[in-house]
C-alpha positions as CSV (number, residue, x, y, z in Angstrom):
1,X,0.0,0.0,0.0
2,X,2.7,2.5,1.0
3,X,4.8,1.7,-2.1
4,X,1.8,2.4,-4.3
5,X,1.2,5.7,-2.6
6,X,4.9,6.7,-2.8
7,X,5.0,5.7,-6.5
8,X,1.9,7.8,-7.2
9,X,3.2,10.8,-5.3
10,X,6.6,10.8,-6.9
11,X,5.0,10.5,-10.4
12,X,2.6,13.3,-9.5
13,X,5.5,15.5,-8.7
14,X,6.9,14.7,-12.1
15,X,3.6,15.6,-13.8
16,X,3.5,19.0,-12.0
17,X,7.1,19.7,-13.0
18,X,6.6,18.9,-16.7
19,X,3.0,20.3,-17.2
20,X,3.1,23.5,-15.3
21,X,5.5,25.4,-17.6
22,X,3.7,24.6,-20.9
23,X,0.3,25.4,-19.2
24,X,1.8,28.6,-17.9
25,X,2.9,29.6,-21.4
26,X,-0.4,28.7,-23.0
27,X,-2.6,30.3,-20.4
28,X,-0.7,33.5,-19.6
29,X,-2.4,35.6,-22.2
30,X,-5.9,34.6,-21.1
31,X,-6.1,33.5,-17.4
32,X,-2.7,34.5,-16.1
33,X,0.5,32.5,-15.7
34,X,-0.4,30.8,-12.5
35,X,-3.9,29.7,-13.4
36,X,-2.5,28.6,-16.9
37,X,0.0,26.4,-15.1
38,X,-2.7,25.0,-12.8
39,X,-5.0,24.2,-15.8
40,X,-2.1,22.5,-17.6
41,X,-1.4,20.3,-14.6
42,X,-5.1,19.6,-14.1
43,X,-5.4,18.6,-17.8
44,X,-2.7,15.9,-17.4
45,X,-4.2,14.7,-14.1
46,X,-7.6,14.3,-15.8
47,X,-6.1,11.8,-18.2
48,X,-4.5,9.9,-15.3
49,X,-7.8,9.9,-13.3
50,X,-9.7,8.6,-16.3
51,X,-7.2,5.8,-16.8
52,X,-7.4,4.8,-13.1
53,X,-11.2,4.9,-13.2
54,X,-11.3,2.6,-16.2
55,X,-8.8,0.3,-14.5
56,X,-10.7,0.1,-11.3
57,X,-14.0,-0.5,-13.2
58,X,-12.2,-3.3,-15.2
59,X,-10.4,-5.2,-12.4
60,X,-11.4,-3.5,-9.1
61,X,-7.7,-3.3,-8.3
62,X,-4.7,-1.0,-9.0
63,X,-1.3,-2.5,-9.1
64,X,2.0,-0.6,-9.3
65,X,2.2,-1.5,-13.0
66,X,-1.3,0.1,-13.5
67,X,-0.1,3.3,-11.7
68,X,3.0,3.4,-14.0
69,X,0.9,2.8,-17.1
70,X,-1.6,5.5,-16.2
71,X,1.1,8.2,-15.7
72,X,3.0,7.1,-18.8
73,X,-0.1,7.2,-20.9
74,X,-1.0,10.7,-19.7
75,X,2.5,12.0,-20.4
76,X,2.8,10.4,-23.8
77,X,-0.4,11.9,-25.1
78,X,0.6,15.5,-24.4
79,X,1.2,17.6,-27.5
80,X,3.6,20.6,-27.4
81,X,1.9,22.3,-30.4
82,X,-0.1,24.4,-28.0
83,X,3.1,25.8,-26.4
84,X,4.6,26.7,-29.8
85,X,1.3,28.4,-30.8
86,X,1.2,30.3,-27.5
87,X,4.8,31.6,-28.1
88,X,4.0,32.6,-31.7
89,X,0.9,34.4,-30.5
90,X,2.8,36.3,-27.8
91,X,5.4,37.3,-30.3
92,X,2.7,38.7,-32.6
93,X,1.3,40.8,-29.8
94,X,4.5,42.5,-28.8
95,X,4.2,46.1,-27.6
96,X,4.7,48.6,-30.4
97,X,6.7,51.3,-28.6
98,X,6.0,53.7,-31.4
99,X,2.5,54.0,-30.1
100,X,3.8,55.8,-27.0
101,X,5.1,58.8,-28.8
102,X,8.4,60.6,-28.5
103,X,10.3,60.4,-25.2
104,X,12.0,63.7,-26.0
105,X,8.7,65.6,-25.9
106,X,9.1,68.4,-23.3
107,X,5.6,67.8,-22.0
108,X,6.5,64.3,-20.8
109,X,9.9,65.2,-19.3
110,X,10.0,65.4,-15.5
């Protein structure tokens, strides 16, 4: 029992480490960097929970191999296209400093 729990906790830490940054990058423009990271992690965990639910419904038991397969399946199905798209979008929306006018204007000088 304890080895299964330890296995799941260590793998959960790995999921958080690998899914937070891409979620942060994808969600920063809409919901903020922190919530984007949380949503990214939650998305991966939803796949793991679904796998565990199916496994429990099928055999009414979770082995360490099932835990390993659930985490591996969730990680393997992640696609980094979203991260690339988020970076491209943020590059397109860079601040155009010309919109702010001339810094040498005497009216804006202190």
